[in-house]
C-alpha positions as CSV (number, residue, x, y, z in Angstrom):
1,M,142.6,113.6,93.7
2,E,143.0,112.2,97.3
3,K,140.9,113.8,99.9
4,T,142.8,115.8,102.3
5,I,140.0,115.9,104.8
6,L,138.4,112.9,106.0
7,V,135.0,113.1,107.9
8,E,133.4,109.9,109.9
9,K,130.1,110.1,111.9
10,S,129.4,107.6,114.8
11,E,125.5,106.5,115.5
12,N,125.5,108.4,118.6
13,G,126.4,111.8,116.8
14,I,130.2,112.0,117.1
15,A,132.1,113.5,113.9
16,T,135.6,113.2,113.1
17,I,137.5,115.3,111.0
18,T,140.8,113.9,110.1
19,L,143.7,115.9,108.5
20,N,144.7,113.6,105.7
21,R,148.2,114.9,104.4
22,P,150.6,112.4,106.2
23,Q,153.3,112.4,103.5
24,A,153.2,116.4,104.0
25,A,153.0,116.7,107.8
26,N,149.3,117.1,107.6
27,A,150.1,120.6,106.7
28,F,147.8,123.0,105.5
29,S,147.5,123.0,101.6
30,M,145.1,125.2,99.8
31,Q,143.3,122.2,99.0
32,M,142.8,121.1,102.7
33,L,142.0,124.6,103.7
34,Y,138.8,124.6,101.3
35,E,137.8,120.8,102.3
36,L,138.4,121.8,105.9
37,H,135.7,125.0,105.4
38,D,133.3,122.7,103.7
39,A,133.5,119.7,106.5
40,I,133.2,122.6,109.2
41,H,130.1,124.0,107.8
42,N,128.4,120.8,107.1
43,I,129.1,119.9,110.7
44,K,127.8,123.3,112.2
45,F,124.2,122.9,110.6
46,D,124.0,119.1,111.3
47,R,121.8,118.7,114.3
48,S,122.7,114.9,114.7
49,V,126.2,116.0,115.5
50,R,126.8,116.5,119.0
51,C,130.4,116.3,119.5
52,V,133.4,116.5,117.2
53,I,136.8,115.2,117.3
54,V,140.0,116.7,115.3
55,T,142.9,114.6,114.6
56,G,145.7,113.9,112.0
57,S,146.4,110.8,110.2
58,G,149.4,108.9,111.0
59,E,151.1,108.8,114.4
60,K,154.1,111.5,114.2
61,I,152.1,114.7,113.1
62,F,148.8,116.0,114.0
63,C,149.4,119.2,111.9
64,A,152.6,121.1,111.0
65,G,150.8,124.4,110.3
66,A,150.9,126.1,106.8
67,D,152.4,124.3,103.7
68,L,155.6,126.0,103.5
69,K,156.8,124.5,100.5
70,E,153.4,125.9,98.7
71,R,153.8,129.1,100.6
72,A,157.4,129.7,99.0
73,E,155.5,129.7,95.7
74,M,153.2,132.3,96.6
75,D,153.0,136.1,96.2
76,P,152.1,138.5,98.8
77,V,148.4,138.3,97.8
78,Q,148.4,134.6,97.7
79,V,150.1,134.6,101.3
80,R,147.5,137.1,102.7
81,K,144.8,134.8,101.1
82,A,146.1,131.4,102.4
83,L,146.5,132.9,106.1
84,S,142.9,134.2,105.8
85,L,141.7,130.7,105.0
86,I,143.5,129.3,107.9
87,R,142.4,132.1,110.3
88,G,139.2,131.6,109.1
89,N,139.1,127.7,109.5
90,I,140.5,128.0,113.0
91,D,138.0,130.6,114.0
92,D,135.1,128.5,112.6
93,I,136.3,125.6,114.5
94,E,135.9,127.8,117.8
95,A,132.7,128.9,117.0
96,L,131.1,125.5,116.4
97,P,128.2,124.9,118.4
98,Q,129.1,121.4,119.5
99,P,132.2,120.8,121.6
100,V,135.3,120.1,120.0
101,I,137.9,117.7,121.2
102,A,141.6,118.1,119.7
103,A,142.9,114.5,119.5
104,V,146.6,115.3,118.9
105,N,148.5,112.3,117.6
106,G,152.1,113.9,117.1
107,G,153.6,117.0,116.6
108,A,151.5,120.3,116.3
109,F,153.7,123.3,115.2
110,G,152.6,126.7,114.1
111,G,149.1,126.7,112.7
112,G,148.7,123.2,114.3
113,T,149.0,124.2,117.7
114,E,146.6,127.2,116.8
115,L,144.1,124.8,115.7
116,A,144.3,122.8,119.1
117,L,143.9,125.8,121.0
118,A,140.5,126.8,119.1
119,C,139.2,123.3,120.3
120,D,137.4,123.1,123.6
121,L,139.4,120.4,125.0
122,R,142.9,118.9,124.3
123,V,144.0,115.2,124.4
124,A,147.4,114.5,123.4
125,S,149.5,111.3,122.8
126,S,152.5,110.9,125.1
127,N,155.1,111.6,121.6
128,A,152.9,114.8,121.0
129,K,154.9,118.0,120.9
130,F,153.7,121.5,120.7
131,G,155.0,124.8,119.4
132,L,154.7,128.4,118.2
133,T,157.4,128.3,116.0
134,E,156.6,131.5,113.8
135,T,159.2,133.7,115.2
136,S,161.9,131.5,113.9
137,L,160.8,132.1,110.8
138,G,160.4,135.8,110.8
139,I,156.7,136.1,111.2
140,I,154.3,135.7,114.1
141,P,151.6,133.5,115.0
142,G,148.9,134.6,112.6
143,A,145.7,132.4,113.4
144,G,145.0,133.2,116.8
145,G,148.0,132.1,119.0
146,T,148.9,135.3,120.2
147,Q,145.5,135.7,121.7
148,R,144.5,132.1,122.9
149,L,147.6,130.7,124.0
150,P,147.9,133.4,127.1
151,R,144.1,133.2,127.7
152,L,144.7,129.4,128.2
153,I,148.0,129.3,130.0
154,G,148.9,132.9,131.0
155,K,150.5,135.8,129.7
156,G,153.9,134.9,130.8
157,R,154.3,131.4,129.9
158,A,152.5,132.3,126.4
159,K,155.3,135.0,125.9
160,E,158.2,132.8,126.5
161,L,157.0,130.1,124.0
162,I,156.3,132.4,121.3
163,Y,159.4,134.6,121.9
164,T,161.6,131.6,121.8
165,A,159.6,129.3,119.7
166,R,160.2,126.6,121.7
167,R,158.9,123.3,121.4
168,I,157.3,121.3,124.4
169,T,156.5,117.8,125.2
170,A,153.1,116.6,125.8
171,G,154.1,116.2,129.7
172,E,155.1,119.8,129.8
173,A,151.9,121.1,127.8
174,E,149.9,119.2,130.5
175,Q,151.7,120.5,133.4
176,I,151.0,124.5,132.0
177,G,147.4,123.5,131.2
178,L,147.7,123.4,127.5
179,V,146.1,120.0,127.2
180,E,143.7,118.1,129.5
181,Y,144.9,114.8,129.1
182,V,148.2,112.8,128.0
183,V,147.7,109.0,127.0
184,S,149.8,106.6,125.1
185,Q,149.3,106.8,121.3
186,E,147.5,103.6,121.4
187,K,144.7,104.9,123.6
188,L,144.5,108.5,122.2
189,I,141.3,108.1,120.0
190,E,139.6,105.6,122.7
191,K,140.1,108.5,125.3
192,A,138.9,111.2,122.9
193,F,135.5,109.1,122.4
194,E,135.2,108.1,125.8
195,I,134.9,112.1,126.6
196,A,132.9,112.8,123.4
197,N,130.6,110.0,124.6
198,Q,130.0,111.5,127.7
199,I,129.3,114.9,126.2
200,A,126.7,113.3,123.5
201,Q,124.5,111.7,126.2
202,N,123.7,115.0,127.8
203,G,121.2,117.5,126.4
204,P,122.7,118.8,123.1
205,I,121.0,122.2,123.7
206,A,122.3,122.6,127.0
207,V,125.8,121.7,126.1
208,T,125.7,124.2,123.2
209,Q,124.3,127.0,125.7
210,A,126.8,125.9,128.3
211,K,129.6,126.4,125.9
212,I,128.0,129.8,124.8
213,A,128.1,131.0,128.3
214,I,131.6,130.1,129.2
215,D,133.1,131.4,125.9
216,R,131.4,134.7,125.7
217,G,131.3,135.2,129.6
218,Y,135.4,134.5,129.9
219,D,136.4,137.9,128.8
220,V,134.0,140.3,130.3
221,D,133.4,141.2,134.0
222,L,131.7,139.0,136.6
223,H,128.4,141.1,136.2
224,T,128.3,140.9,132.3
225,G,129.3,137.2,132.7
226,L,126.6,136.1,134.9
227,A,123.9,138.0,132.4
228,I,125.2,136.1,129.6
229,E,124.6,132.7,131.8
230,Q,120.9,133.7,132.5
231,S,120.3,134.6,129.0
232,A,121.9,131.1,128.0
233,Y,119.7,129.1,130.7
234,E,116.8,131.2,129.5
235,M,117.2,129.5,126.3
236,T,117.1,125.9,127.9
237,I,113.8,126.3,129.8
238,P,110.9,126.1,127.0
239,T,112.9,122.8,125.5
240,K,111.6,119.2,125.3
241,D,114.8,118.2,126.5
242,R,114.4,119.7,129.5
243,L,111.4,118.3,130.6
244,E,112.6,114.8,129.3
245,G,115.6,115.3,131.8
246,L,112.9,115.9,134.7
247,Q,110.9,113.1,133.5
248,A,113.8,110.7,133.5
249,F,115.2,111.7,136.9
250,K,111.7,110.9,138.1
251,E,111.4,107.8,136.6
252,K,115.0,106.8,137.3
253,R,116.1,106.1,133.7
254,K,118.5,107.5,131.0
255,P,117.1,110.4,129.4
256,N,116.4,110.5,125.4
257,Y,117.5,114.0,124.5
258,K,116.5,114.8,120.9
259,G,117.7,118.5,120.9
260,E,114.1,119.9,120.9
């Protein structure tokens, strides 16, 4: 049976997860969901991985969300199980200690957009399209779309996109803050790796703590957020990486961070 999730690791600590069902719009089948779960958890505990890129096979579709053909054969219990797996994987992507970059290579609809929303950064090819299209199917976004989208682009715009099930271009997604960069299809992975390489050069403990401080502090009051930041900073003080950073600065050389 062909693998539906491909994982590659570069020498400098960048892991690429590729959704590999191009013949089925890279939709979430049960097989893919189980394989994705394993890939995420292997990366979570791999200290050599400093940044993660998530992309799809082919040049047309990033991910079409749930496999509706498979879903049509399910009873209500199986539907709830499938939804739980999708939600769990997307939550686990967001919770990874390493920064995650979505390299959106084409259409991202339903759970595909929700997967991109759970990543720290989003780079889209110029032919990419986004949409939380669930209301057109008589359901609602069920893997974080109603929560993550308004936090990213604002409540009003999120409501408009969810209520209408409207699909938007990569250009509009960039305008409203849904994606950080739009590049040509040919340069998509190159741009994602450019950002990932910049991240991977920095202290991995510091990057993880910065992610924690931003994510946990975003939805609380400023006073609580500053306390979270202080706690995250404290985690970096006893590290060898902090000393290496100071020594490298003193010696005018690139630091060699080891995540210690």
